[in-house]
C-alpha positions in Angstrom: 49.7 30.9 90.9 48.2 27.4 91.5 50.0 24.2 91.4 48.3 21.1 90.0 49.8 17.8 91.0 48.8 14.3 90.2 50.4 11.3 92.0 51.5 8.0 90.5 48.4 6.0 89.7 46.7 4.2 86.9 44.1 5.6 84.5 40.8 6.6 85.9 39.1 3.4 84.8 41.6 1.3 86.8 42.5 3.7 89.6 40.6 1.9 92.4 41.7 -1.6 91.4 45.4 -1.5 90.9 48.4 -2.3 93.1 52.0 -3.1 92.8 52.8 -6.8 93.0 56.0 -8.7 93.0 56.2 -11.1 90.1 58.0 -14.5 90.0 61.3 -12.7 89.0 61.1 -10.5 92.1 60.2 -7.4 90.0 57.4 -5.0 91.2 54.7 -4.6 88.5 51.5 -2.5 88.4 48.7 -5.1 88.4 45.0 -5.0 88.1 43.7 -6.5 91.3 40.5 -7.9 89.7 42.1 -9.8 86.8 45.6 -10.2 88.3 46.9 -9.1 84.8 49.7 -6.6 84.4 48.5 -3.1 83.3 49.4 -1.9 79.9 52.3 0.6 79.9 50.1 3.4 78.5 47.8 3.1 81.5 50.6 3.7 84.0 50.7 7.3 85.0 53.7 9.4 86.0 53.9 12.2 88.6 53.8 15.7 87.1 53.5 19.0 88.9 53.0 22.3 87.0 52.6 25.9 88.1 50.0 28.0 86.3 48.7 31.5 86.6 45.3 31.7 88.2 43.6 32.5 84.8 44.9 29.3 83.2 44.0 27.2 86.2 40.5 28.7 86.1 40.3 27.9 82.3 41.2 24.2 83.0 38.6 24.1 85.8 36.0 25.5 83.4 36.8 22.8 80.8 36.5 20.0 83.4 33.2 21.5 84.6 31.7 21.1 81.1 31.8 17.4 81.6 34.0 16.7 78.6 36.9 15.7 80.9 36.8 13.7 84.1 39.6 15.7 85.7 42.4 18.2 85.2 44.9 15.5 84.2 42.6 14.2 81.5 42.3 17.7 80.0 46.0 18.4 80.1 46.7 14.9 78.6 44.4 15.8 75.7 46.3 19.0 75.2 49.6 17.2 75.0 48.2 14.6 72.5 46.8 17.5 70.4 50.2 19.2 70.4 51.9 15.9 69.4 49.5 15.7 66.4 50.1 19.3 65.5 53.9 18.8 65.6 53.6 15.6 63.5 51.4 17.5 60.9 53.9 20.4 60.9 56.8 18.1 60.2 54.9 16.4 57.4 54.1 19.7 55.8 57.7 20.9 56.1 58.9 17.6 54.6 56.4 18.0 51.8 57.6 21.6 51.2 61.2 20.3 50.8 60.3 17.5 48.5 61.0 17.9 44.7 58.3 19.5 42.6 56.1 17.2 40.4 53.7 18.2 37.7 51.6 21.3 38.5 48.1 20.9 40.0 46.3 22.6 37.1 42.9 22.0 35.4 44.3 19.0 33.5 45.6 17.4 36.7 42.2 17.7 38.3 40.3 16.5 35.2 42.6 13.4 35.2 42.0 12.9 38.9 38.2 13.0 38.4 38.4 10.5 35.6 40.4 8.1 37.7 37.9 8.4 40.6 34.9 7.9 38.3 36.6 4.7 36.8 37.1 3.3 40.3 33.6 4.2 41.3 32.2 2.5 38.2 34.3 -0.6 38.8 33.1 -1.0 42.4 29.4 -1.0 41.3 
C-alpha cells in the first residue's frame, strides 16, 4: 500500500510565488508574492492523504507519465471533478424520470421538431 500526500499549497501555477501575509485586519491570507493580490479561494489547496493498493498507485503514476497531468494531485482532482459531474447528471436523470409524462416522442413529435428547426434556420439566413 502506498500513501500519497500533498501539503497545503497553492495551485501548480502559483506554487512558487505564494505566501501567507497578515492583512490590515490582522488576518492571515494566502497572497501571490508577485502581485500582492489575494489568491482566489479555488486556488488554495487543502491537505489530503490517501492510502491506495500498489496497483492503483501504479495506474496513477502511469497517467501522470503520459504528460496529460502535471502530478498525482492534478490527476486525482480531475477524477473528483468527473465524479461530481457524473453525480450531477445522474441526479438530473433521476429528476427527469420522476417528472410527469408529456406527449410521446413519436414520428409526429420529431416531424414538428424538424419543422421548427428549419423555420429558425431560414429566419437566421
